[in-house]
C-alpha positions as CSV (number, residue, x, y, z in Angstrom):
1,X,81.8,-68.3,24.9
2,X,78.0,-68.3,25.2
3,X,75.9,-68.2,22.0
4,X,74.0,-64.9,21.9
5,X,70.9,-64.7,19.7
6,X,70.1,-61.0,20.1
7,X,68.4,-58.8,22.7
8,X,65.6,-60.9,24.2
9,X,64.0,-57.7,25.5
10,X,64.7,-54.2,26.5
11,X,62.7,-53.3,29.6
12,X,61.5,-49.7,29.7
13,X,59.0,-47.9,31.9
14,X,55.7,-46.1,31.2
15,X,53.1,-44.3,33.2
16,X,50.5,-44.8,30.4
17,X,50.5,-48.2,28.9
18,X,47.7,-47.4,26.5
19,X,49.5,-44.4,25.0
20,X,52.6,-46.6,24.8
21,X,50.7,-49.4,22.9
22,X,49.2,-46.9,20.5
23,X,52.7,-45.7,19.6
24,X,54.7,-49.0,19.5
25,X,51.9,-51.3,18.3
26,X,49.6,-49.2,16.2
27,X,52.0,-46.6,14.8
28,X,55.2,-48.6,14.5
29,X,53.6,-52.0,13.9
30,X,55.2,-54.1,16.7
31,X,52.9,-56.9,17.9
32,X,51.9,-57.1,21.5
33,X,52.9,-60.7,22.3
34,X,52.7,-61.1,26.1
35,X,51.1,-59.3,29.0
36,X,51.7,-59.8,32.7
37,X,50.1,-57.8,35.5
38,X,47.6,-57.2,38.3
39,X,46.2,-54.0,39.8
40,X,49.0,-51.5,40.2
41,X,51.5,-53.3,37.9
42,X,51.8,-54.3,34.2
43,X,54.6,-55.8,32.2
44,X,53.9,-56.0,28.4
45,X,56.2,-57.3,25.7
46,X,56.1,-56.2,22.0
47,X,57.9,-58.1,19.2
48,X,60.6,-56.3,17.3
49,X,61.9,-59.3,15.3
50,X,62.0,-63.1,15.6
51,X,64.7,-62.8,18.3
52,X,64.1,-59.4,19.9
53,X,61.4,-57.7,22.0
54,X,60.8,-54.4,23.8
55,X,59.0,-54.5,27.1
56,X,57.3,-51.9,29.3
57,X,56.6,-51.8,33.0
58,X,53.7,-49.6,34.1
59,X,53.4,-48.5,37.7
60,X,51.3,-45.8,39.3
61,X,53.0,-42.4,39.7
62,X,55.4,-42.7,36.8
63,X,56.1,-39.5,34.8
64,X,57.9,-39.2,31.4
65,X,61.6,-38.4,31.7
66,X,62.6,-34.9,30.6
67,X,63.4,-34.9,26.9
68,X,67.1,-35.1,26.2
69,X,68.7,-35.3,22.8
70,X,70.3,-38.6,21.7
71,X,74.0,-38.7,22.6
72,X,73.9,-35.3,24.4
73,X,76.6,-35.3,27.1
74,X,75.4,-35.4,30.7
75,X,77.0,-35.3,34.2
76,X,76.0,-37.3,37.3
77,X,74.1,-40.6,37.5
78,X,73.0,-42.0,34.1
79,X,72.6,-45.5,32.8
80,X,70.8,-45.2,29.4
81,X,71.1,-43.0,26.4
82,X,68.9,-44.3,23.6
83,X,67.9,-47.5,21.8
84,X,68.3,-48.1,18.0
85,X,66.0,-50.5,16.1
86,X,67.3,-52.0,13.0
87,X,65.3,-51.9,9.8
88,X,65.8,-53.9,6.6
89,X,66.6,-51.0,4.3
90,X,66.3,-47.3,3.4
91,X,62.6,-47.6,2.3
92,X,61.7,-48.8,5.8
93,X,63.5,-45.9,7.3
94,X,61.6,-43.4,5.2
95,X,58.3,-45.2,5.9
96,X,58.8,-44.8,9.6
97,X,59.8,-41.2,9.3
98,X,56.7,-40.4,7.3
99,X,54.5,-42.3,9.8
100,X,56.0,-40.4,12.8
101,X,55.6,-37.0,11.2
102,X,52.0,-37.8,10.0
103,X,51.1,-38.7,13.6
104,X,52.6,-35.5,14.9
105,X,55.8,-36.8,16.4
106,X,59.1,-35.0,15.9
107,X,61.6,-37.0,13.7
108,X,65.1,-36.0,12.7
109,X,66.5,-35.9,9.2
110,X,68.2,-39.0,8.0
111,X,71.8,-39.1,9.3
112,X,74.6,-40.9,7.5
113,X,76.8,-42.8,10.0
114,X,78.9,-44.6,7.3
115,X,77.7,-48.1,8.1
116,X,74.1,-47.1,8.9
117,X,71.6,-44.4,8.0
118,X,69.5,-43.3,11.0
119,X,66.6,-41.2,12.1
120,X,65.9,-40.1,15.7
121,X,62.6,-39.6,17.6
122,X,61.0,-39.9,21.0
123,X,58.2,-42.2,22.2
124,X,55.3,-40.8,24.3
125,X,57.5,-41.4,27.5
126,X,60.2,-39.2,26.0
127,X,62.4,-42.3,25.6
128,X,65.0,-41.4,22.9
129,X,64.7,-43.9,20.0
130,X,66.6,-44.4,16.8
131,X,65.9,-46.4,13.6
132,X,68.8,-47.6,11.6
133,X,69.1,-49.0,8.1
134,X,72.3,-50.8,7.0
135,X,74.4,-49.2,4.2
136,X,74.7,-51.8,1.4
137,X,78.2,-53.3,1.2
138,X,79.4,-52.1,4.6
139,X,79.4,-54.8,7.3
140,X,81.2,-53.8,10.5
141,X,80.5,-57.2,12.1
142,X,82.6,-58.8,9.3
143,X,85.2,-56.1,9.2
144,X,85.2,-54.1,12.5
145,X,86.3,-50.5,12.3
146,X,87.8,-48.2,14.9
147,X,87.6,-44.5,13.9
148,X,88.3,-43.1,17.4
149,X,91.3,-40.8,17.2
150,X,92.3,-41.8,20.8
151,X,90.9,-45.3,21.5
152,X,90.6,-46.4,25.2
153,X,93.3,-48.8,26.5
154,X,91.0,-51.9,26.2
155,X,89.8,-50.9,22.8
156,X,93.4,-50.9,21.5
157,X,93.5,-54.7,22.2
158,X,91.2,-55.4,19.3
159,X,87.6,-56.5,18.6
160,X,87.8,-60.1,19.9
161,X,87.2,-61.2,23.5
162,X,90.5,-61.2,25.4
163,X,91.4,-64.5,27.3
164,X,92.6,-64.4,30.9
165,X,90.9,-61.2,31.9
166,X,88.6,-62.9,34.4
167,X,88.9,-66.0,36.7
168,X,87.9,-69.2,35.0
169,X,84.9,-71.3,36.2
170,X,86.2,-74.0,38.4
171,X,82.9,-75.8,39.1
172,X,80.2,-75.5,36.5
173,X,76.7,-75.9,38.0
174,X,75.7,-79.6,37.6
175,X,72.4,-80.2,35.7
176,X,70.7,-81.7,38.8
177,X,71.3,-78.4,40.6
178,X,70.0,-76.1,37.9
179,X,66.7,-74.6,39.1
180,X,64.4,-71.9,37.7
181,X,62.6,-70.1,40.5
182,X,59.0,-69.3,40.2
183,X,58.1,-66.0,38.5
184,X,54.9,-65.4,36.5
185,X,55.6,-68.2,34.1
186,X,52.7,-70.4,35.0
187,X,50.2,-67.6,34.2
188,X,51.8,-67.0,30.8
189,X,51.9,-70.7,30.0
190,X,48.3,-71.1,31.0
191,X,47.3,-68.3,28.6
192,X,49.5,-69.7,25.8
193,X,48.1,-73.2,26.2
194,X,44.4,-72.2,26.5
195,X,43.0,-70.8,23.3
196,X,41.1,-67.6,23.9
197,X,42.3,-67.3,27.5
198,X,43.8,-64.1,28.7
199,X,42.9,-61.8,25.8
200,X,39.7,-60.0,26.6
201,X,37.5,-58.5,23.9
202,X,37.8,-54.7,23.4
203,X,35.7,-52.9,26.0
204,X,35.8,-55.6,28.6
């Protein structure tokens, strides 16, 4: 199986990048580490941890989604409910709750989920967000737990990847055929490799 290192980035959408940066960077403390764009388009990345980022696209005409509570059942087309950010411990959870409320954002009470304690809020785009602190001594990665009273058919087979479900690879792509097609990589690399490039002073 591949070696996964985390979520490289979650890609969200905003109609107001500045309001989004004030929330995620200035209030929650996530560093802005990369910015791509041109008139009519932006794609900015903020650092969650050493492995994980959240990214935002900005396009003209975007409106915030209608506010909908986390985990509230819906009908019809849907592909996203909420995103949870892990924090190191309970003190971090309460610090975020205090910051959100001091800044005028709604924040839930702390909810005990058994293996995590969580708070729930919304960003300026009405994206439902959660912050979760681990419960000491409870590690569901080491000891997976199924508390569903009627697990799905596939869930009954256990936590480990099941062999033989999909066709096997019969011809791995040879190294000489592996190609990365051009995106905006050259612009980012130029900014990374040229000190001072690409980061204008405030007001410019």
